[in-house]
N, C-alpha and C positions, 0 to 999 in steps of 0.2 A: 236209423240203422241201415236202410237200403242205400242211402248216400254213402255211408261209411264203407259198405261192402263194395260198391262200385269203385271207390277210390282205391281200396286194397287190390282189387282185380287189375285195375289200370297200372298200379305200381308194379304188380307182379309181372305183367306183360312187358313193361318197359325194361325191367331188370332182366327178363329172359332174353329180350332182343339184344341188350348190351352184352350179356354173357355169350350169346351166339356170335355176335360180331367179334368179340375178343377172341373166341375160339377160332373163328375163320382167319383172323389176322395172325394168330400164332402159328397157323399151319402154312400161311403164305409167306413168300419172300419179302422181307422188309427192304424196300428200295429207297436208298437215301436220295435226297435232292442232289442232282448232278450240277456241277459248276458250268456256267456258260463258257464255251470255248473262246479263247482270245485269238487275236491275229497271230499268225505263225511267226515265230522268231527263229530264223535259220541258224543263229548262233547257239541256240539252246536245243533245237530239234535236229538231232544228228543220227545218222545210221549207226548201228543196225536196228534200233528200236523205235526211231521216230523219223518221220519225213513229212515235210510240208506238201500240201496239194500243189502240183506243179507239172508243167509240160517239159521242164528241164530234164535232161537225161541224167540218171543217177551216176554219181561218181565224177561228174563233169566231163564225161566221155564225148567224143565227137561221134556223129551218126555212123561214120564208116568204121569206127572201132567198137560199135555196139551190136551185140547179137539181136537179131530180129526174132522175137518170140511170137509163135502162133499158138493160140489156145482154142482147140476144138472142144465144144461142150455139147452134151445132150441132157435134156430135162425129162423128169417124170419117171414112171415105173419102168423097171427092167424086167423083161419076160420073154416067153417063147415067140411072141408076136414080133418083137423088134430086134432080137439078138442076131438074126441072120444079116440084117443090114449092118450092124456094128462089126460083125466079123468080116463082111465083104469090104467095107471101106477102111478098116483100121488094121486088121491083123497082119503081122509081118512087116510093118513099116519101120524104116530106120531113117534117122536124119543123116546128113552127108558126112558127119563125123563117125558114123557107125553105131551110134547109141540108139536105143529103142525110141520110137516116136511115142508121144504121150497123148492123152485125151482125158477129159474129166466128165464124170457122170453125176449130175445132181439128181439124186434118186428120191422119189417119194415112195411111201410105204405101200399103199393100197395096190394090190395086184402085182406086187413085185415078187419075182422068183429069186430067192436068196442064193440058190445054187449058181445061178447065172451071175449074180453080183460077185460071188466068190471067183468065178471064172474070169470076169473082167479085172478084178484085183490081181489075180495071178498072172494075167497078161501084162501087168505093169501100168494099168490105167488107174487114175485117181477116183476114188469113191467119195462123194461129198453129199451134203444134206439138202433136202428140198421139202422137208416137213413130213410128218406122219399122215395127216389127214388131207392136205391140199384142199381144204374146205372152201366152199363158196358161201357168200359173195366175196369179191375182192376187198370190199371195205372192211370186212372183219379183220384182215391183217393190218390195216392201217391203224386200228384202235386196239389191237390185242394187248393184253396186260403182260407184265413180266412173267407171271406164273403160266399164262397160256402159251407164251412163246417158249418158255423153258420146257414145257411138256411137248411142244411141237418140234423143237430143234435140239436142245441139249439131250432130251430123253431119246430122240431118234438116233443119236450117236451111240448110245448104249444098245439100243435095239439093233442097229445095223451091225455093230461088232458081234453081237450075240448070234443073230440068225444067219449072217453070212460067214461067221467065224473068221473075221479079218481083224487085224490089230486095231484096238481102240484109238491108239495114237496116230494111226495112218489117216484117220478121218478128220480133216482140218478145215474144210470150207463149207460155205453156206450160200445157197441162192433161194431167196424167199419166193413163194408162189406169186405169180402175176407180177414179179419184180416189185412187189409192194412192200416198201419199208414201213417201219412203225416208229419213225423218229429215232429218239435215243434208245428206245427199249430193246430193239433187236440187237444193237451193238453192245448194250450192257449185258444181255444174256450171253453173248459171245465172249465178252471179256471175262465174265465170272466163271465161264466153263472152258476157258483155255482153247477156244477155237481161233484159228489163225487169220482167216480172211472172209470177207463177204464179196460176192460178185452178183449183186442185185441192182446196182445203181447206174442207170444209163446217163451218159452225158451227150448232149447235142451241141453244146457250145465248144467243148475242148476236143475237136475231132481233127483239126489240121492247124497246128500240130496236136497230137493226141495227148491225153492225160495219162501220166504214169501212176502206178500204185502209191498210196500214201497212208498215213495213220491219222487218227482223230484226236491226237493229243491237243491239237490246235484247230481253229476254225477252218472248215473246208471252203474252198472257192468253187467247188463243183456246182453246176446248175442242178436244181431239184425238179426233175421232170415228173416224178410220181410221188408227191408229198404224202406224209411228212418225212423230211430228211433230218438227220442228226444235227443238233446245235450245241451239244455239250462237249466237254473235254472227256474223252473216253480212251485212255491209253490201252495199248496192246493189240486190239484187232486192226487188221489192214483192210483198206478199201481197194479192191481190184476193179477199177471203173470199166463199165461196159461202153466202150467208145463206139458210138453209133455209126452204122453204115449210112451211105446216101443212096437213095433209089434213083431211078432214071430221071426224075424231076427234081432231084436234090432235096427231097424230103428225108428226114432222118428215120432210121429204123434200128432198134436195139438188137433185134434178132433177125436172122436171115429170112425166117418165115413170116416176119411182120412187115416186110417191105411191101409197099402198095403198088408203085409203078415199077414193075419188073419186066425183064425180057419175056418173050413168049415162053410158056412153060414147056414147050416141046422143042425149043431151040437150044441145043446143048452148047453150041459155039457162043451164042449171045450170052448165055449164063456164065460160061467160063470167063469171058471178057468182063462181065459185070463183077464177078468175084475178084478178079485180078485188079480191076480198077480201084476197088475199095482197099485191097491189100496194098497197092502201091502208094496210097496216101500215107500209110505208115512207113513202108519200106524206103520210100524216097524222101521221107520227112524226118521226124525225130525218133523213129523206130519204137514208138510206144507199142506195147503188145497188141497184136491184131487178133480179135476174137471172131471165130466162126461159131456163133451160138444158134442152135437149131433144135427142133423137135424131130424125132425119127420119122414120124408120119409124113412130114413134108418131103423127105427124100424118097420114101417108098411109094408115095402117091404120084411123084413126078420123076420118072426114070431119067429124063434128060437132065434135070437138076442134079440128080445123084451122079450121073456120069460126069457132069461138069465139075462137081465137087471132087470126085476121084482124080480127075485130071489136074485140078488145082493142088491136091495133096501130092501127086506125083511131081509136080513142078517144084513145090517148096522143099520137098525131101531131097531134091537134087542141088539146091542152092547152098553154097558153102557158108553163108552167113545167116541162114534162117533155120530155126529150130522149133519143131512141133513138140510142145512140152505139156506136162500136167500143170494145172493152174498154180498149185502151190510152189512149183519150181520157179515161176516168175517172181513170187514174193521172196524166195530164197536168194535169187540173184540180186534183186533190188536191195536187200539187206546188205549184201556184200558184192557190189558190182565189180566185175573184172572185165578187162578188154576181150574182144572177140577172139584173138589168138590164144589167150589163156583159157577162155571158156571152151574152145574147140578141143583143147588138149587135155582137159580134165577127165578123170575116170567117169565112165557111164554110171548112172544111178543104179542101185541094186535094191532088191526087196526080197524078203523071205516069203516062200510059198506058204499058203494057208490050206490046210486039209479041209475037205468037206464031207463029213459023215452024213450022208443025205438022209433026211426024213421026209417022206411023202405024207402030208397031213391033209386028209380029206374031211369034208363036212365039219369044219371047225366053226363052232357057234360064235356069234358076235354078241356083245352086250350094248353096242352103240347104235345098231340099226336092225337087230333081230334077223339078219341074214346069216347064211352059212358060207364059208370061204374054203377054197383049196389053197394050200400053202406048201411050198417046197423050201426046205431050210437045211442049213448045215449044223443043226442042233436038234434036240428033242422037240417033239411037237408041243405047242402051247395048249393050255387047258381051254382058253378062249382066244378068239382072234385078237392079236395085239392092237392096241389103240392108245390114244392119248389118255393119260392117267393110269394106264396099265400096259406099258410098252413091251413087256415080255409075255403078256397074256397069261399071267400066273393065276 
Protein backbone atom coordinates (compact mmCIF):
# COMPACT_ATOMS: atom_id res chain seq x y z
CA UNK A 1 0.00 0.00 0.00
CA UNK A 2 2.87 2.39 0.90
CA UNK A 3 4.54 1.67 -2.45
CA UNK A 4 1.29 2.36 -4.32
CA UNK A 5 0.88 5.65 -2.44
CA UNK A 6 4.42 6.75 -3.39
CA UNK A 7 3.77 5.93 -7.04
CA UNK A 8 0.57 7.98 -7.00
CA UNK A 9 2.34 10.97 -5.39
CA UNK A 10 5.16 10.85 -7.94
CA UNK A 11 2.67 10.67 -10.79
CA UNK A 12 0.81 13.68 -9.41
CA UNK A 13 4.05 15.67 -9.14
CA UNK A 14 5.04 14.86 -12.72
CA UNK A 15 1.59 15.85 -13.97
CA UNK A 16 1.73 19.12 -12.02
CA UNK A 17 5.13 19.97 -13.50
CA UNK A 18 3.88 19.21 -17.00
CA UNK A 19 0.81 21.41 -16.47
CA UNK A 20 2.98 24.22 -15.10
CA UNK A 21 5.33 23.96 -18.07
CA UNK A 22 2.48 24.01 -20.56
CA UNK A 23 0.99 27.02 -18.77
CA UNK A 24 4.29 28.89 -18.98
CA UNK A 25 4.75 28.04 -22.64
CA UNK A 26 1.23 29.19 -23.45
CA UNK A 27 2.03 32.59 -21.93
CA UNK A 28 5.39 32.96 -23.69
CA UNK A 29 5.99 33.75 -27.33
CA UNK A 30 6.32 30.72 -29.57
CA UNK A 31 9.49 31.38 -31.57
CA UNK A 32 9.74 29.27 -34.71
CA UNK A 33 13.07 27.93 -35.88
CA UNK A 34 14.57 30.53 -38.17
CA UNK A 35 16.09 29.57 -41.52
CA UNK A 36 19.85 29.98 -41.88
CA UNK A 37 20.62 32.99 -44.05
CA UNK A 38 22.01 32.28 -47.49
CA UNK A 39 24.68 34.20 -49.39
CA UNK A 40 23.23 37.46 -50.62
CA UNK A 41 21.88 37.54 -54.18
CA UNK A 42 21.92 41.12 -55.46
CA UNK A 43 19.48 40.21 -58.21
CA UNK A 44 16.87 39.27 -55.61
CA UNK A 45 17.82 41.64 -52.79
CA UNK A 46 16.83 45.10 -53.99
CA UNK A 47 15.92 48.42 -52.42
CA UNK A 48 13.86 49.71 -50.75
CA UNK A 49 13.30 46.67 -48.54
CA UNK A 50 16.45 44.59 -48.98
CA UNK A 51 20.15 45.35 -49.26
CA UNK A 52 23.20 43.11 -49.11
CA UNK A 53 25.90 43.93 -46.56
CA UNK A 54 28.35 45.97 -48.59
CA UNK A 55 30.70 48.92 -48.71
CA UNK A 56 29.24 49.88 -52.09
CA UNK A 57 27.42 53.22 -52.10
CA UNK A 58 23.63 52.71 -52.43
CA UNK A 59 22.22 53.55 -55.83
CA UNK A 60 25.60 53.14 -57.49
CA UNK A 61 26.45 56.78 -56.78
CA UNK A 62 29.96 58.18 -56.92
CA UNK A 63 31.37 59.49 -53.62
CA UNK A 64 31.26 63.10 -54.85
CA UNK A 65 27.53 62.71 -55.56
CA UNK A 66 26.77 61.12 -52.18
CA UNK A 67 25.63 63.02 -49.07
CA UNK A 68 27.99 62.47 -46.15
CA UNK A 69 25.77 61.66 -43.17
CA UNK A 70 26.96 62.21 -39.61
CA UNK A 71 25.04 60.54 -36.78
CA UNK A 72 25.63 61.95 -33.30
CA UNK A 73 24.23 59.65 -30.62
CA UNK A 74 24.04 59.60 -26.83
CA UNK A 75 23.27 56.56 -24.66
CA UNK A 76 21.52 55.94 -21.33
CA UNK A 77 19.14 57.90 -19.11
CA UNK A 78 18.09 61.46 -19.93
CA UNK A 79 17.74 63.75 -16.92
CA UNK A 80 18.61 67.07 -15.29
CA UNK A 81 22.23 65.94 -14.87
CA UNK A 82 22.96 65.75 -18.61
CA UNK A 83 20.37 67.92 -20.37
CA UNK A 84 22.49 71.09 -20.13
CA UNK A 85 25.27 69.40 -22.11
CA UNK A 86 22.78 68.34 -24.78
CA UNK A 87 21.39 71.87 -25.00
CA UNK A 88 24.87 73.38 -25.21
CA UNK A 89 26.22 71.18 -27.99
CA UNK A 90 23.07 70.63 -30.06
CA UNK A 91 20.40 73.29 -29.78
CA UNK A 92 19.92 75.65 -32.71
CA UNK A 93 22.16 73.76 -35.11
CA UNK A 94 21.41 73.68 -38.81
CA UNK A 95 22.98 71.90 -41.73
CA UNK A 96 24.29 73.99 -44.63
CA UNK A 97 21.00 73.52 -46.53
CA UNK A 98 19.11 75.30 -43.74
CA UNK A 99 17.49 72.15 -42.33
CA UNK A 100 17.66 71.36 -38.60
CA UNK A 101 20.59 69.20 -37.54
CA UNK A 102 19.68 65.87 -35.96
CA UNK A 103 20.92 63.63 -33.16
CA UNK A 104 19.71 60.35 -31.68
CA UNK A 105 19.20 59.48 -28.02
CA UNK A 106 19.25 55.79 -27.11
CA UNK A 107 17.39 56.14 -23.83
CA UNK A 108 17.33 53.65 -20.97
CA UNK A 109 14.44 53.92 -18.53
CA UNK A 110 15.86 54.03 -15.01
CA UNK A 111 16.43 57.60 -13.77
CA UNK A 112 15.07 59.08 -17.00
CA UNK A 113 13.08 62.31 -16.80
CA UNK A 114 10.35 61.97 -19.42
CA UNK A 115 9.61 65.69 -19.53
CA UNK A 116 13.15 66.14 -20.84
CA UNK A 117 12.68 63.31 -23.34
CA UNK A 118 9.62 65.20 -24.55
CA UNK A 119 11.75 68.36 -24.90
CA UNK A 120 14.36 66.52 -26.98
CA UNK A 121 11.67 65.10 -29.25
CA UNK A 122 10.11 68.54 -29.70
CA UNK A 123 13.53 69.90 -30.68
CA UNK A 124 13.57 67.44 -33.57
CA UNK A 125 15.92 64.81 -32.18
CA UNK A 126 15.26 61.10 -32.50
CA UNK A 127 14.28 59.11 -29.42
CA UNK A 128 15.31 55.46 -29.61
CA UNK A 129 15.41 52.44 -27.30
CA UNK A 130 18.21 51.29 -24.98
CA UNK A 131 16.22 48.93 -22.69
CA UNK A 132 14.15 49.34 -19.56
CA UNK A 133 16.57 47.84 -17.03
CA UNK A 134 20.05 48.12 -18.62
CA UNK A 135 20.82 45.29 -16.21
CA UNK A 136 24.21 43.75 -15.51
CA UNK A 137 26.09 41.55 -16.20
CA UNK A 138 26.67 42.02 -19.92
CA UNK A 139 26.44 38.25 -20.47
CA UNK A 140 22.75 38.34 -19.56
CA UNK A 141 22.03 40.18 -22.82
CA UNK A 142 23.95 37.62 -24.88
CA UNK A 143 21.68 34.79 -23.75
CA UNK A 144 18.42 36.68 -23.18
CA UNK A 145 15.31 34.90 -24.43
CA UNK A 146 12.77 36.25 -26.88
CA UNK A 147 10.33 37.06 -24.07
CA UNK A 148 12.99 38.78 -21.98
CA UNK A 149 14.07 40.99 -24.89
CA UNK A 150 10.46 41.69 -25.79
CA UNK A 151 9.96 43.03 -22.26
CA UNK A 152 13.16 45.10 -22.42
CA UNK A 153 12.82 46.53 -25.93
CA UNK A 154 9.34 46.22 -27.43
CA UNK A 155 7.65 47.09 -24.13
CA UNK A 156 9.98 50.06 -23.70
CA UNK A 157 8.58 51.54 -26.90
CA UNK A 158 5.12 51.52 -25.31
CA UNK A 159 6.57 52.90 -22.09
CA UNK A 160 8.48 55.70 -23.83
CA UNK A 161 5.51 56.82 -25.90
CA UNK A 162 3.30 56.82 -22.79
CA UNK A 163 5.46 58.67 -20.28
CA UNK A 164 7.12 61.11 -22.73
CA UNK A 165 3.83 61.55 -24.61
CA UNK A 166 5.54 61.24 -27.99
CA UNK A 167 4.21 59.34 -31.03
CA UNK A 168 4.69 55.58 -30.77
CA UNK A 169 5.58 55.38 -34.47
CA UNK A 170 8.38 57.95 -34.07
CA UNK A 171 10.36 55.46 -31.95
CA UNK A 172 12.13 53.32 -34.52
CA UNK A 173 15.63 52.38 -33.40
CA UNK A 174 17.43 50.14 -30.90
CA UNK A 175 20.85 50.07 -29.29
CA UNK A 176 21.31 47.18 -26.88
CA UNK A 177 23.15 47.72 -23.59
CA UNK A 178 26.91 47.16 -23.78
CA UNK A 179 26.46 46.73 -27.58
CA UNK A 180 25.69 43.12 -26.69
CA UNK A 181 23.69 41.35 -29.38
CA UNK A 182 21.72 38.19 -28.64
CA UNK A 183 22.26 36.45 -31.96
CA UNK A 184 19.05 36.13 -33.93
CA UNK A 185 16.79 36.84 -30.97
CA UNK A 186 17.05 40.63 -30.71
CA UNK A 187 16.47 41.05 -34.45
CA UNK A 188 13.49 38.71 -34.35
CA UNK A 189 11.95 40.85 -31.59
CA UNK A 190 12.56 43.92 -33.74
CA UNK A 191 11.02 42.29 -36.80
CA UNK A 192 7.93 41.14 -34.91
CA UNK A 193 7.37 44.58 -33.39
CA UNK A 194 8.02 46.72 -36.48
CA UNK A 195 11.18 48.42 -35.28
CA UNK A 196 13.20 49.87 -38.15
CA UNK A 197 16.86 49.44 -37.27
CA UNK A 198 19.52 48.34 -34.80
CA UNK A 199 22.70 50.31 -34.09
CA UNK A 200 24.51 47.94 -31.70
CA UNK A 201 26.90 46.11 -34.03
CA UNK A 202 30.47 47.43 -34.37
CA UNK A 203 32.68 46.60 -37.32
CA UNK A 204 36.46 46.73 -37.12
CA UNK A 205 37.01 45.14 -40.54
CA UNK A 206 34.85 47.39 -42.72
CA UNK A 207 36.17 50.81 -41.74
CA UNK A 208 38.07 51.93 -44.85
CA UNK A 209 35.91 51.85 -46.86
CA UNK A 210 33.09 51.86 -44.33
CA UNK A 211 30.11 49.53 -44.23
CA UNK A 212 26.76 50.97 -45.31
CA UNK A 213 23.42 49.96 -43.68
CA UNK A 214 21.89 46.68 -44.84
CA UNK A 215 19.16 44.16 -44.06
CA UNK A 216 19.34 40.59 -42.77
CA UNK A 217 17.30 38.90 -45.50
CA UNK A 218 20.61 37.29 -46.46
CA UNK A 219 23.83 36.42 -44.63
CA UNK A 220 25.84 39.35 -43.32
CA UNK A 221 29.52 39.72 -44.14
CA UNK A 222 30.09 41.97 -41.14
CA UNK A 223 32.65 40.86 -38.57
CA UNK A 224 31.22 39.78 -35.22
CA UNK A 225 33.12 41.70 -32.54
CA UNK A 226 30.73 41.02 -29.65
CA UNK A 227 29.13 37.60 -30.26
CA UNK A 228 26.63 36.13 -30.75
CA UNK A 229 25.66 37.84 -34.01
CA UNK A 230 22.65 36.94 -36.20
CA UNK A 231 22.97 34.04 -38.63
CA UNK A 232 19.33 33.60 -39.71
CA UNK A 233 17.36 35.23 -42.48
CA UNK A 234 15.36 37.95 -40.70
CA UNK A 235 13.66 40.33 -43.14
CA UNK A 236 12.54 43.85 -42.20
CA UNK A 237 14.96 45.28 -39.60
CA UNK A 238 18.01 47.17 -40.82
CA UNK A 239 21.54 47.05 -39.44
CA UNK A 240 23.12 50.49 -39.02
CA UNK A 241 26.74 49.39 -38.53
CA UNK A 242 28.85 51.12 -35.92
CA UNK A 243 31.91 51.74 -38.07
CA UNK A 244 34.76 51.86 -35.57
CA UNK A 245 37.10 54.79 -35.13
CA UNK A 246 40.86 54.23 -34.93
CA UNK A 247 42.75 55.55 -31.94
CA UNK A 248 46.24 57.06 -32.10
CA UNK A 249 47.79 53.58 -32.27
CA UNK A 250 45.29 52.37 -34.89
CA UNK A 251 43.32 50.25 -32.41
CA UNK A 252 39.57 50.24 -33.16
CA UNK A 253 36.98 51.81 -30.86
CA UNK A 254 33.23 51.62 -31.44
CA UNK A 255 32.45 54.67 -29.29
CA UNK A 256 34.46 57.85 -28.84
CA UNK A 257 34.70 57.26 -25.10
CA UNK A 258 36.05 53.72 -25.57
CA UNK A 259 39.19 54.77 -27.47
CA UNK A 260 42.29 53.81 -25.45
CA UNK A 261 45.16 55.74 -27.03
CA UNK A 262 43.74 59.24 -27.27
CA UNK A 263 45.16 62.74 -27.29
CA UNK A 264 45.77 64.45 -23.96
CA UNK A 265 42.36 65.00 -22.37
CA UNK A 266 43.16 68.71 -21.90
CA UNK A 267 44.37 69.32 -25.45
CA UNK A 268 41.41 70.69 -27.41
CA UNK A 269 43.31 71.13 -30.68
CA UNK A 270 44.67 67.57 -30.61
CA UNK A 271 41.19 66.21 -29.94
CA UNK A 272 39.73 68.27 -32.77
CA UNK A 273 42.31 66.86 -35.18
CA UNK A 274 41.68 63.35 -33.82
CA UNK A 275 37.94 63.61 -34.53
CA UNK A 276 38.52 65.12 -37.98
CA UNK A 277 40.99 62.39 -38.95
CA UNK A 278 38.39 59.72 -38.21
CA UNK A 279 35.73 61.69 -40.06
CA UNK A 280 37.93 62.09 -43.14
CA UNK A 281 38.25 58.33 -43.50
CA UNK A 282 34.55 58.41 -44.43
CA UNK A 283 34.37 61.80 -46.12
CA UNK A 284 37.34 61.17 -48.41
CA UNK A 285 36.37 57.53 -48.92
CA UNK A 286 33.03 55.91 -49.76
CA UNK A 287 31.05 58.30 -47.55
CA UNK A 288 29.58 55.58 -45.35
CA UNK A 289 27.74 57.26 -42.43
CA UNK A 290 30.12 58.62 -39.80
CA UNK A 291 29.07 58.02 -36.21
CA UNK A 292 30.06 60.11 -33.22
CA UNK A 293 28.82 57.72 -30.52
CA UNK A 294 29.40 58.90 -26.96
CA UNK A 295 28.08 59.03 -23.40
CA UNK A 296 27.38 62.50 -22.03
CA UNK A 297 29.57 62.01 -18.96
CA UNK A 298 32.66 61.86 -21.19
CA UNK A 299 32.02 65.36 -22.50
CA UNK A 300 31.09 66.91 -19.16
CA UNK A 301 34.13 65.33 -17.46
CA UNK A 302 36.50 66.52 -20.19
CA UNK A 303 35.79 70.15 -21.17
CA UNK A 304 38.53 70.19 -23.82
CA UNK A 305 36.98 67.18 -25.54
CA UNK A 306 33.58 68.87 -25.43
CA UNK A 307 35.03 72.03 -26.96
CA UNK A 308 36.70 69.99 -29.71
CA UNK A 309 33.40 68.22 -30.35
CA UNK A 310 31.59 71.56 -30.67
CA UNK A 311 34.26 72.79 -33.11
CA UNK A 312 33.79 69.63 -35.16
CA UNK A 313 30.02 70.15 -35.29
CA UNK A 314 30.56 73.76 -36.35
CA UNK A 315 32.80 72.52 -39.15
CA UNK A 316 30.45 69.90 -40.56
CA UNK A 317 27.44 72.22 -40.29
CA UNK A 318 29.25 74.56 -42.69
CA UNK A 319 30.11 71.94 -45.33
CA UNK A 320 27.73 71.81 -48.31
CA UNK A 321 27.85 68.01 -48.68
CA UNK A 322 27.70 66.95 -45.01
CA UNK A 323 24.47 66.44 -43.06
CA UNK A 324 24.07 65.85 -39.34
CA UNK A 325 20.92 63.75 -39.17
CA UNK A 326 18.83 61.47 -37.00
CA UNK A 327 19.85 57.83 -37.40
CA UNK A 328 16.55 56.80 -38.97
CA UNK A 329 17.09 59.42 -41.69
CA UNK A 330 20.14 57.47 -42.86
CA UNK A 331 17.99 54.37 -43.32
CA UNK A 332 15.39 56.43 -45.17
CA UNK A 333 18.04 57.67 -47.62
CA UNK A 334 19.56 54.21 -48.14
CA UNK A 335 16.10 52.88 -49.00
CA UNK A 336 15.73 55.58 -51.64
CA UNK A 337 19.18 56.95 -52.49
CA UNK A 338 19.21 60.26 -54.33
CA UNK A 339 22.19 62.33 -55.48
CA UNK A 340 23.62 65.09 -53.32
CA UNK A 341 22.10 67.92 -55.38
CA UNK A 342 18.62 66.42 -55.08
CA UNK A 343 19.05 65.70 -51.37
CA UNK A 344 20.15 69.29 -50.62
CA UNK A 345 17.07 70.65 -52.39
CA UNK A 346 14.48 68.45 -50.71
CA UNK A 347 12.13 69.91 -48.08
CA UNK A 348 13.34 69.81 -44.49
CA UNK A 349 11.90 67.10 -42.26
CA UNK A 350 9.00 68.14 -40.10
CA UNK A 351 7.50 66.74 -36.93
CA UNK A 352 4.40 67.45 -34.89
CA UNK A 353 4.95 68.91 -31.43
CA UNK A 354 3.98 66.80 -28.44
CA UNK A 355 2.39 68.35 -25.37
CA UNK A 356 3.67 67.50 -21.92
CA UNK A 357 1.07 67.67 -19.14
CA UNK A 358 3.70 67.34 -16.42
CA UNK A 359 3.23 65.04 -13.44
CA UNK A 360 5.78 65.17 -10.61
CA UNK A 361 5.71 61.71 -9.06
CA UNK A 362 7.57 61.43 -5.77
CA UNK A 363 8.23 58.36 -3.63
CA UNK A 364 6.99 55.92 -6.26
CA UNK A 365 7.40 52.42 -4.79
CA UNK A 366 9.12 49.74 -6.84
CA UNK A 367 8.38 46.05 -6.96
CA UNK A 368 11.70 44.93 -8.47
CA UNK A 369 14.11 46.22 -5.80
CA UNK A 370 11.98 47.68 -2.95
CA UNK A 371 13.38 51.18 -3.55
CA UNK A 372 11.35 54.33 -4.03
CA UNK A 373 11.85 56.54 -7.09
CA UNK A 374 11.17 60.08 -8.20
CA UNK A 375 9.65 60.32 -11.68
CA UNK A 376 8.72 63.28 -13.89
CA UNK A 377 6.38 62.30 -16.70
CA UNK A 378 4.06 63.72 -19.34
CA UNK A 379 1.21 61.53 -18.14
CA UNK A 380 -0.46 60.47 -14.90
CA UNK A 381 1.77 59.09 -12.17
CA UNK A 382 2.13 55.30 -12.14
CA UNK A 383 0.98 53.19 -9.19
CA UNK A 384 4.42 51.57 -8.91
CA UNK A 385 7.73 52.34 -10.59
CA UNK A 386 7.52 51.02 -14.17
CA UNK A 387 9.75 48.04 -14.90
CA UNK A 388 10.02 44.95 -17.05
CA UNK A 389 6.80 42.98 -16.90
CA UNK A 390 4.90 46.12 -15.92
CA UNK A 391 6.20 48.88 -18.23
CA UNK A 392 3.43 51.35 -17.36
CA UNK A 393 3.55 50.76 -13.60
CA UNK A 394 -0.11 49.77 -13.40
